[in-house]
C-alpha atoms as one frame of an Amber mdcrd trajectory, in Angstrom:
protein
  86.538 102.293 114.977  86.501 105.987 114.105  87.990 108.608 116.358  86.433
 112.035 116.701  88.246 115.341 116.673  88.561 116.956 120.060  85.811 119.486
 120.567  87.257 122.942 120.292  86.139 126.320 119.047  89.667 126.962 117.769
  89.805 125.885 114.089  93.556 125.373 114.335  93.205 122.809 117.129  95.502
 119.821 116.799  94.118 116.808 114.988  93.085 113.765 116.981  94.170 110.230
 115.996  93.394 109.144 112.465  90.832 106.427 111.911  91.941 102.850 111.970
  91.833 101.622 108.375  90.286  98.166 108.131  92.645  95.541 106.727  89.809
  94.213 104.566  89.971  97.145 102.165  86.486  98.215 103.257  87.324 101.872
 102.701  87.239 103.366  99.263  90.418 104.641  97.690  89.377 108.165  98.682
  88.895 106.959 102.261  92.380 105.472 102.325  93.898 108.661 100.930  92.066
 110.806 103.497  93.207 108.471 106.287  96.819 108.778 105.079  96.554 112.591
 105.092  95.044 112.581 108.586  97.749 110.245 109.886 100.501 112.436 108.419
  99.100 115.631 109.925  98.778 113.919 113.310 102.251 112.323 113.152 103.886
 115.644 112.328 101.981 117.451 115.079 100.752 120.095 112.643  97.877 122.378
 113.444  95.144 122.246 110.829  95.929 125.781 109.657  99.606 124.866 109.151
  98.767 121.673 107.289  96.193 123.473 105.147  98.791 126.020 104.059 101.235
 123.249 103.095  98.507 121.418 101.179  97.177 124.575  99.454  93.775 124.108
 101.089  91.496 126.163 103.280  91.414 125.005 106.912  87.760 123.832 106.732
  88.623 121.682 103.701  91.524 120.083 105.544  89.267 119.526 108.558  86.809
 117.570 106.399  89.675 115.439 105.090  91.232 114.642 108.487  87.816 113.807
 109.906  87.212 111.466 106.954  84.182 113.365 105.721  84.022 113.504 101.939
  85.288 116.984 101.130  84.081 116.657  97.549  87.645 116.334  96.278  88.536
 113.960  93.500  91.001 111.152  94.029  93.485 113.185  91.971  93.135 116.154
  94.325  93.699 113.985  97.413  96.820 112.541  95.785  97.972 116.113  95.116
  97.476 116.943  98.811  99.646 113.969  99.795 102.331 115.092  97.351 102.220
 118.644  98.743 102.711 117.137 102.216 105.898 115.483 100.950 104.702 111.984
 100.052 105.284 109.932  96.946 102.155 108.153  95.772 102.620 104.980  93.760
  99.780 103.136  92.053 100.461  99.606  90.825  97.918  97.606  88.846  98.434
  93.831  88.701  96.404  90.905  87.432  94.580  89.138  90.233  94.203  85.358
  90.558  90.490  85.453  89.679  88.146  87.332  87.361  87.343  89.887  90.066
  90.148  92.018  91.437  90.402  93.879  94.713  91.753  97.110  96.132  94.809
  96.925  98.364  96.311 100.117  99.784  99.611 100.166 101.662 100.792 103.261
 103.482 104.509 103.066 104.216 105.785 104.218 107.583 107.243 107.719 107.642
 110.804 106.459 107.939 110.495 103.870 105.148 112.030 104.732 101.823 111.921
 102.988  98.483
């Protein structure tokens, strides 16, 4: 289920809840990264303008990310946004049990540390 941003003329309106990420890995890696950004902005209670400044983005670009609309950013750029928001991003590649692998993305809770 996808949630929609509250209707508002104010571009710095607070972000509504992030989309629920399916456990099946149905989202692409970019989708998972955008969902993680949206969840962080929401959790921190940041206005889009504030979050955009932290992430070195323009507010409309951040809006497209938090609403899970492809902003045209590469995966590398979305990882950079997460890093600018204070997250560590770890990518681990392992051999799967069969000839076809799968994508598994885990987003640690804000208070978890490694």
